[in-house]
N, C-alpha and C positions, 0 to 999 in steps of 0.2 A: 554254470547253468543253474538256474533257479526255477522252481515250480510254485505257481500260485494256487493256493487252496481257498475254497470259500466254505466258511463255517457260519451256520445260522445260530445265533444266540438271542435269548429274550432281551428285550430292552432293559429289563431290570438288572441284567448282568453287569452293565457298565456303572450303574449307581452303586453296585456292591463295593466296588473299589473307589468309588468317587472319582472317576477318571474319564477321559475321552476314549472313543473306540480305538484309536491308534495306540495310546498308551496301554489300554487293556490288552490289546494283542501282544505288544512288547512284553508285558508282565506274564502273560500266558506262555509265550515261548520260553521265557526265562524259567518259569516254574517247571515246565516240562523238561527243560534241559537239566535243571537241578535234580529233579526226581529220577530221570534216566541215568544220571551220573551217580546218584546215591545208591541205586540198585545195581550199579556195575555194568550197565549196558554200553555206556559210551565213556570216553576219556574226557579229561578236563578241556583239552583243546577242541575236541568235537563238539562238546557242550557249549563252549564259548561261541563257536561257529554257528550252531543251531540258534543260540539266544541272540546272535548278532551283537555281541559285546567282546571286549578284550579279555584275555585270559585273567588279567589283574581284576577287572570288574566282575568276572565270573566267581573268582575266589571271594571277593567281597559279598557277592550274593549268596555264596554257600553259608557265610557267617550269618547273614540276615535271615536265612531259611533254617538255621541251626543245624546245618549238614556239615559233617567233617570233611576236610579237603583230602583226607587219606582213605584210600580204598583197600584197607586191610582190616580185618577183625581184631579185636583186642588180644585174642589168642595167637593169631598169626604174628602180631606185633611183639608179643611176649617171646615167642619162639625165635624170631629174628634177633631180638636183643640178647637172648641166652646164648646164641651162636657166636656173638661178637666177642 
């Protein structure tokens, strides 16, 4: 099941990314999914679903947005490594 939303944007929004309205919407979905993943609200697979991309493409997008694919803090990672 899908839900359709209508969002009103100023005409200048599309020129900001130098793109078409459809491409702008896709980029907005991707940016939202990346941010929600970054702050730990959703998983990688859910983020890829929201962005309507494959998980592999979502991982590539994380790199493009300079977001780590790992949802752990450096301290949590250090603690995990010290247990090993």
